[in-house]
C-alpha positions, 0 to 999 in steps of 0.5 A, spaced: 512 555 426 516 561 427 522 560 432 519 564 438 513 558 438 518 553 437 522 555 443 515 556 447 513 549 446 520 546 448 520 550 454 512 548 456 514 540 454 520 541 459 516 544 465 511 538 464 516 533 464 520 535 470 513 536 474 511 529 472 517 526 474 517 529 481 510 528 483 510 522 488 504 517 488 500 518 494 500 511 494 507 511 497 506 515 502 505 511 508 502 513 515 507 516 520 513 517 515 514 510 515 519 508 509 520 501 508 527 499 508 529 505 512 525 506 518 528 503 524 524 499 530 526 504 534 523 509 530 516 506 531 516 502 537 513 508 541 507 509 535 505 501 536 504 495 540 509 489 539 504 483 537 510 478 535 517 477 538 522 473 536 528 470 539 535 471 536 541 467 536 544 470 542 537 469 546 535 476 546 528 477 544 526 483 539 519 485 536 518 483 529 511 485 528 507 492 531 500 493 531 500 501 529 494 505 532 489 499 531 489 500 523 495 496 520 501 492 522 509 493 521 514 488 520 521 488 521 527 484 518 533 481 522 536 488 522 530 491 525 528 496 519 521 496 517 521 491 511 513 490 510 507 494 512 500 490 512 493 493 511 487 489 512 479 489 512 479 487 520 474 490 524 476 497 525 482 498 521 482 503 516 487 505 510 491 512 510 487 518 509 490 520 503 489 513 500 481 514 502 481 521 498 483 517 492 477 512 493 480 506 496 477 503 502 475 497 506 468 494 506 464 495 512 457 494 515 452 494 509 457 497 504 463 494 500 470 496 499 473 499 493 471 494 487 475 491 482 475 496 476 475 502 481 481 499 484 485 497 477 483 505 475 486 508 482 493 504 482 494 505 474 492 513 475 498 513 481 503 510 477 502 502 478 507 498 473 508 491 472 500 489 474 499 482 474 493 479 477 491 472 479 485 468 482 484 468 489 480 463 493 479 462 500 476 457 505 470 462 506 468 461 499 470 467 497 473 469 490 477 474 489 483 477 485 490 478 487 493 484 484 501 485 484 504 491 482 510 496 483 510 503 484 516 507 485 521 502 488 515 499 492 512 492 491 504 491 492 500 485 493 492 487 494 486 482 494 480 484 492 474 480 493 469 479 487 464 474 489 462 473 496 455 471 500 455 477 503 455 484 500 459 487 505 465 483 504 466 485 497 471 489 494 478 491 497 480 486 503 488 487 504 494 491 501 501 488 503 507 493 501 514 491 501 521 493 497 521 491 490 528 488 489 
């Protein structure tokens, strides 16, 4: 290989490496620009409804949990910064549009949510690392898999139902996102 070809190959590899490193996973992009560990209660209180308050030591109450647009919940810590975002398959709840475009979805009437193999492939393609799985059984006689994984400094826990008496209850059921410590 001559000197010009070696230079071109090195430049191409460098450009591809920079592009790969700078690409942000679409699964880390939360609605309304919420950033876990950074967004304050003050920034989200106009976008949601307080559904759980706690009394502080000084007797004042603060909001600990917000329902945002009827689609997901945001929980905040004592320092009034968002520390958890929770999506579940309750009636009417939806995942963010950019996640739906990846193929993620909750089951609905007469349809299942994202199934286990598809879910696993989507999270891997979006940079999931340290993927751990365990069986999950709930009181409704449903079996599922609890996925725990990290993407770009965030920790995800997601439940995918794999066995249920109702086919529209199969697939992705919930996703919780916190900071990875």
